[in-house]
N, C-alpha and C positions, 0 to 999 in steps of 0.2 A: 504493499499500499504505500508507503515511504517513497519507494522509487517511482510508483505511478505519479505521486503528487510532485515529485520533483521534476518528472518529465513534463507534467501538466504546466508547471510553473516556468520550465525552459521554453516551452511552446508559446506560452502566454507573452514571456519577455520577447521573444523573436519576433511575435507578431507586432508587438507594440514597437519595437525597432523600425519594422517596415513602414508602420504609420508615420513614424517621425521622420524617415528617410523620404516618403512621398512629398512630405510639406516642407521640408527643411530650406530648400531654396527660395522659398517664398518669404523669407525673413532676412536675407542678406547676411547681416552680421551675426556673431556668435551670441551675443547678449540676448538679441531678440528670439533667436531660436532655442536658447536656454529657456527664456520666458515662456515660450510654446510648450515646450516639453513639461515644463512645472505646472502649467495651467491645465492640460491634459490629464497630467498624474493626478492633481487635485480634483478634476471632476470625475474621475475613476475611482478615487480614494473614498472608504466606507465612512465619510464624515457626515454629520447631521445635516449642515447647510453648506452649499457651495457658492458663499458670499466670499467678498473680498477678503475679510479677516480670516476666514478658515483655509481659502485658498493660499493666502499668505503664510500661515503656519505651516501648511503641508511643503511649501516650497522652502520654508526654513528662515522667512523674512520676519523681521519684527513687527512692521505694519503693512498694510494693503497698498503703500503708495507705488509699488512696483507693479502689482497686478493692474491697478487703475491706469497707469501710464501705459502699460502694455495694450489695454483696451481701447485708451483714448487719443493716445499721442504718437506712440511709436509708428513709424509707416511699415505698413504690410497691407496686402490685397486680400480682404475676406473672400472676394469672389475667386480669386485664384485658388484659395484653399477649397473652397466650394467644387470647383471643377476638378481637384486632386480627390475629394470625397467621393465624386460621382465615378471616377475612374476607379476607387478602392472597392466600392459597391458593385460595379460591374465585374470586377476580378473575382470577387469573393462570394457574391449573392446572385451574379448575373443568370438570367433565364429568359430565353427566347420568347416565352409565353407569359412573361412577367406582366403586371398591372401598375400603372402608374396612378397613384391616387391623389386628388386634390381636396383641401380642405383647410379650415383655419383654426387656430387655437387662441385663447385669450390670456393676458398676462396682467393680472389686477396690479393696480398702482396707487400711490397717493399723489396728489399736487397736480400741477399742470405743466411741468417742464419736460417731461419725457417724452421723446419724439412719437408723434400718433396718439398720445394720449387724450381720451375725451371720455366722455359718458357715452357708452355703446352697448349695444346686448353682445354678450359673449357666452358661449355653450359652456365655458369654464365654470362660472357661476349660475348659468341657467337664466339670467335676468339681465337688466341693464345695471352696469357698472362701470365705475372710473376705471379704464383699463387700454392697454395697447392689444392691437389684434395683429397677428402673424399668419399670413398665408404660406402654406406649406405644400410640397408635392412629396409623397411618400412612393416606395419602391416595394413592391410584393411579388415574390415569386416562390417556388417550390423549395429554394434553399433558405427563405428567411425574408425579413423585411425591415426596413430602415428610411429615415428621411434623408432626401437628397438634394433640397432645394428650399428656399426661404425668402420671404419679403415682407418687410413691415408695412401694413397698410397705413395710409395716411389719409384721413378725411379731409373733406374739403376747407374745414375749418382750420387746418393746418397748411394746405397747398395754397389757399387764397391769402395768406399771411407770411410773405417772404421773410419779414423781420424776425418772425418767430421761428420760422423754419432754419435760418441762418443762426440763430442762438443754439438750436439744436443739432448744427453741422449737416443739415440736410442739403446736398449739393443741389445747385440752382438749376439744374437741368431735370430733376426730379420733379415731376408734375402730377396731378391727379391721376390715379388709375384706379379702376374699380377691381373688386377681388376676382372676378373672372378675367379681367385683362391681366392682372399679375399671374394668375394661373396659366393663362395661355402663354406668356413669355416663358414660364418655366417649362412647360411642355415643348416648347420649340428649343430651348436650351437642350433640353434633354434628348431630342432627335438630334441636334447638331453634335453632341458629345458621342453620338453613335451608342447610346445605351440600348441592349437588348429588351424589347418589351413589345407586346402585341395589344394590348389593352388600355384603356383609360376609365376609371371609375370616379364618381364623386356625387356629393349631394345635389340639393335642387339649385343651391346658389350657382353651381357651375353646369350642372344638367340642362338648366334653363338658358343657357348662353348659346346662342346661334353660332356664334363665332368658333367656339370650341368645338361644338359637333362638325361645323364645316372644315375646321382644320383636320379632325380625324379623318372625315370622308377624303378630302383631297389626298391626304398622306396613306390611306388605305390603311388605318389602324380601327381596331374594334373599340366600341365602347359600349358601356352599360351604365347610364347616367340617371341618376334619379331627378325626376321633376315633380312639380306639384299637380294637383288634380285640376287646375286650370290651365295648364300648359297647353297651347294650341295645337291640333293636329287635324289637318283638312278642315282648317278654318273652325275647329268646334274645340271645347275643353277636353282633354283626353279622358276625363271621366264619362263625359256624354258619348264621346265617339265609342267608348269600349263597351257603354251599355248598348248602343245600337247595334254594334257587331254580335255581342250575346244574342240579342233579341232576334237577329237576322240568322242566326246558325240553324241549318235544318234539324229535324228531329232525329235522324240518323247519323248525327256527327259525332266523333268520337269525345270522350269526355273532357271538358274544358280545363278542368283544375286537376292539378298533380301536385301530391305531398312530397317535397324535397328539402334536404337539409341545406342550409346556407353556410355550412361549417359548424364547428364545435364550439359551444360556449361555456360559461362557468358551470352550467348545470348539465351540459351534454349537447347533442345535436340541436342547432337553432331549426328545427321544423316550421315549414309555412307552407301553405297552398300557394301553388303559382299558376298563372295562366299567362299564353304568348299568342300574340294575334298579329301577323305580319302585315305590313302595308308597302305599297309600291314607292318607287323612288331612289332605290339604293343604285350605287354604281356597279358596274359590272363585276361579277364574283361576290359581292357582298348582298345581304338582306338585312332590312330593316324593320323592326317590330316593336310592338307595345308589349312590355313585360309587366305583370301586375302580381304583387306580392299581397296575401292576405293573410292576417293574424288568425291562429286557431282559436284564440279567446276572443277577439274582436274583429270579427270578420267584415265588420260594417266600416272599417277604416282601412280601406286598401292603401299600398304604397304602388306608384307608378314609375316606370322606367323607360326611357327610350333607348333602344338597342341599335347596334350597327355591327354586324359580325359576317365572318366568311360564310358565303351559301353552305347549307349542311351541318351548320354548327348545333350541336345538341343542347337540348333544353338545359340538362345539368349544368353545362359549361357557363351558360348565361347566370345561371343561380351562383355558380360558383363565384364568378367575377362580381356579382353582386355582393356576396359575403365578403369578398377581400376587401370592400371599402372599408370595413370596420378594422383592419389592419393598422390604419393611421392612427386610429383613435388609440390602439395600442401602444403605438409608437409615442404618442404624446404622452401617453400615462408612464412608459416605461422611462423616456427621456428626462421629464420631470421629476420623476422618483429616484432614477439611479444616476443621471449626471447633469442634473442641476439646470435642466433647459430654462426654467422660469426663475432662477435664483441670482440673477444678474443685479448689479448695482451700479449700472450706468444709465445716463439718461440720452445720450446722443444717438443719432441714427447710425453712424459707423460702429460705434460700439454694440448697438444691439446686434448689429449683423455678425459682428466679430464673436462675441460671446456664442450667440446661437449656432453660428458655423461649426466652433469648435465643440460645443455639446451636441451637436448633430454627428460630428466625426467620432467622438467618443462613443456615441450609441452604436453607430454604424461598426465599430471595433469590437463591441459586445455582441453584436448581432453576427459577426463572423467567428468570433470565439464559440457563440453558442451552435452555430453550424458545425464547426470542428468537433464540438463536444458531443453532438447528436450522431453524427454520420462521418465526420472528416471531409476533406476538402477533396479528395478523389482526383479522378482523372478525366472528369467529363465538364471541364470548365466551358460554357458556351462561348460563341465567338461574341465579341462585342460587337453590336451593331442591332439595327431593327430586325425584326423577325421576318422581313420582306428581304428576299434573296438578294435584291439589287442593291440593298444597304448593308449588309452584313461585311463586318471586317474582322480580321484576326486581333485578339486582345494584346496590349501590351504587357509583356511578362512584369508579374510583381517584382519589385526591386528586393534585394536581399542586404541584411544589415552587414557593413564591413566591421562592426565591433565584434572581437572574440568572444567565444562562448562563454568562457569564464565571466566577463563583463555582463553578457546579457544575464546571466543567472543570479548574479549579484544584483541586479537592477529590475528584477521583475517587479511588476506593479501589483499591489493589494488591490483587488478587484471588489466591486459591488456583487452582489447576489445576481445571478444570471435569471432571467425570467425565462419561462417556457413560451414556445410559439404555438398558437393554436392551428389545428388542421382545418381544412375545407375539403369535405370529398363528398361524393354523391354518386348515384348510380346513373349510368348513360340513358338518356331517354332522347329521343329523335324531337327536334324542332320542327312545328308545325310548318308547311309551304305554303307559300301564297297561291290561291286560286285566281288565275287571271280572269275568270269569269265571275267570280264572287263578290263579296261586298268590301274588299280591300280598295282603298284609295291610291290615286296616282299622285298625291302631293305630299311633300316632305314635310315634317315638322318645323 
């Protein structure tokens, strides 16, 4: 047992050295590199709070001044580290069938000085609170899930007040952007980085945005996006369109509802009844459909999804993608609880992005360790690039540490407890096909 624990510790240290080697060139001089390493070690340490004082203690500093300077004044590019994070996730968790998940989370704050703060609704509190809101892109595949991109949402009350923006060090070229617009920019960055993925998922904030759906269709990417009951489909609310389609079904039609699991939850499989009705308008080789989820305990409050999937995609795959949207909620919970995603003490716009990026990198490191602990890295590393053959690329090999093994073993990080990864499985069922002579519409949502 002791030998196994020593081997695990050596493996953790080597993996951590790989992370440091990936980002080391982003900091130029030795002192900022040392600060970055200490900051990551602090985020990974099992301390109660990942604030300036406790991170300073982990680094061996008497005061948090060095931590604050690293986040606020030292010159380094958080977006470049984000790019390194995406490469790291692609190399360790990459899956050609992965899902990119859009969502936002809130950061409760006091006062009016923190960039983007105002009284606004946040799911973190479940009500309107004084908070910042960050939009995030998650990556979910068969090897695990992690956060790969982020943007601080700036309400108009901020972007219309340039003096206030300058006080929070918001760049002059940053103007108002809706949450879906921030999400769309992240999707484009993920595609430009050649991350392997095949699907997009998100709640109604993003599913109701036509630009996001059009982007996926233009790039031949599948989606399962939640929409509200008032979302228009063929000039009608989807709830009314669905009711009309159900009423028009012939008496000898196969059963409409199928009971399937959207993945395992805390109390076992998340079972719902599902119905799927296609509509015309998809590009060649794809099929659009309205997916409906009905609770077993409250069947009168259905949830609606617009879907865009390769022709012949079985219903269980659409249900699985819908269920994988919840992985980003797990990411938020883990990143806040394990690596202090929400425990920063900075007010500036660059400082927020710097802390959050490093916390995401620490969380991705834990996700890679989790994968190695569950099944090892193996030799089936997918090619980095889109699932589409014309965009596939070979991955860049992961860098190896140049430090001697003895040094790596001496400096292994003490880690927070690893959370488990939920699974999402279901039995294969065919997706109903469109009847060109039936009641499907020829207009897109």
